[in-house]
N, C-alpha and C positions, 0 to 999 in steps of 0.2 A: 151572436150573443144570446139570442132567445133560446136556441137549442141547448146551450150550455147552462142557462138559468134553469130550464126545465130539468136537465139532468142532475144538477146539483141540489135544487130545492125539492124536487119530486112533487109532492102533493101541494098544490097552490090553489087558493081561493081568491079570485079577483071579482069582488062584488057578486054578481049573479052567475059568473062563470067559474067552473072548477076544472082544474087540470090535474089528472091523476094518471101519469103515464105507466105506472107499474115498473117492475124490474126490467123487462125487455124494452119497454118504451124509453125508460131512462137511459139504458145502455145505447140504444139507437140514437137518441138525442145527443148523447155525449160524442158518439162517433161522427154524426153529421156536423156538430158544432166544431169539432177539431178539424175536419176536412174543410169547412168553410173558413176557419181562421188561417189554415195553411194556404188555401187558395187566395185569400186576400193578401197575405204576406207576399206570396210569389208574384201576384199580379202587380203589386207595388214595387217589387224589387226588379222585375224584368218587364219593363213596359213594352207594349206591342204597338207597332205603327198603325195608326188609325186607317190610313189609306189602304193598307193591305187587307185589313179586316173588312172594310167597306166594299172593296172590289170583290173579295171572295163571297161575301154575303149576297151582293148584287148578282153575281154569276149563278150562285145556287138558286136564288129566287127565280131568275129567268129560266133555268132549266126545269124547275118543278112547278111553275105557274100553271101549266097545262093539266096537272094532276089534281088541282083544287076544284071541286065541284061547285059550280055557280048556280044558285037557285033562282 
Protein backbone atom coordinates (compact mmCIF):
# COMPACT_ATOMS: atom_id res chain seq x y z
CA UNK A 1 0.00 0.00 0.00
CA UNK A 2 2.91 2.32 0.68
CA UNK A 3 4.16 2.00 -2.88
CA UNK A 4 0.72 2.82 -4.24
CA UNK A 5 0.41 5.86 -1.96
CA UNK A 6 3.77 7.16 -3.20
CA UNK A 7 2.73 6.55 -6.82
CA UNK A 8 -0.62 8.30 -6.45
CA UNK A 9 0.33 11.25 -4.24
CA UNK A 10 3.81 11.81 -5.64
CA UNK A 11 5.39 14.63 -3.65
CA UNK A 12 4.76 14.07 0.08
CA UNK A 13 6.00 15.94 3.15
CA UNK A 14 5.85 14.02 6.42
CA UNK A 15 7.21 16.29 9.10
CA UNK A 16 10.95 16.50 8.48
CA UNK A 17 10.95 13.85 5.73
CA UNK A 18 10.09 14.60 2.12
CA UNK A 19 9.32 12.02 -0.55
CA UNK A 20 9.69 13.20 -4.13
CA UNK A 21 9.85 10.14 -6.42
CA UNK A 22 9.64 11.98 -9.75
CA UNK A 23 8.04 10.50 -12.84
CA UNK A 24 10.15 7.33 -13.07
CA UNK A 25 10.02 6.71 -9.31
CA UNK A 26 6.25 7.11 -9.26
CA UNK A 27 5.87 4.66 -12.14
CA UNK A 28 8.16 2.11 -10.47
CA UNK A 29 6.27 2.55 -7.19
CA UNK A 30 3.01 1.90 -9.02
CA UNK A 31 4.37 -1.27 -10.64
CA UNK A 32 5.79 -2.57 -7.33
CA UNK A 33 2.54 -1.77 -5.53
CA UNK A 34 0.46 -3.64 -8.10
CA UNK A 35 2.79 -6.68 -7.97
CA UNK A 36 2.61 -6.67 -4.15
CA UNK A 37 -1.19 -6.55 -4.21
CA UNK A 38 -1.38 -9.36 -6.77
CA UNK A 39 1.03 -11.46 -4.70
CA UNK A 40 -1.02 -10.88 -1.55
CA UNK A 41 -4.24 -11.84 -3.31
CA UNK A 42 -2.70 -14.97 -4.82
CA UNK A 43 -1.12 -16.06 -1.54
CA UNK A 44 -4.48 -15.73 0.18
CA UNK A 45 -6.32 -17.55 -2.60
CA UNK A 46 -3.89 -20.45 -2.98
CA UNK A 47 -2.53 -21.37 0.46
CA UNK A 48 0.73 -23.31 0.61
CA UNK A 49 1.38 -26.15 3.03
CA UNK A 50 3.66 -24.85 5.78
CA UNK A 51 5.43 -28.20 6.21
CA UNK A 52 6.48 -28.26 2.55
CA UNK A 53 7.95 -24.78 2.74
CA UNK A 54 9.66 -25.48 6.07
CA UNK A 55 11.26 -28.71 4.84
CA UNK A 56 12.42 -27.04 1.60
CA UNK A 57 13.96 -24.09 3.44
CA UNK A 58 15.65 -26.42 5.94
CA UNK A 59 17.16 -28.45 3.10
CA UNK A 60 18.42 -25.33 1.29
CA UNK A 61 19.91 -23.92 4.50
CA UNK A 62 21.71 -27.20 5.21
CA UNK A 63 23.18 -27.24 1.69
CA UNK A 64 24.48 -23.68 1.76
CA UNK A 65 25.55 -23.36 5.40
CA UNK A 66 29.14 -24.19 4.38
CA UNK A 67 29.28 -21.18 2.05
CA UNK A 68 28.61 -18.67 4.85
CA UNK A 69 31.89 -17.21 6.08
CA UNK A 70 32.14 -17.33 9.87
CA UNK A 71 34.26 -14.56 11.36
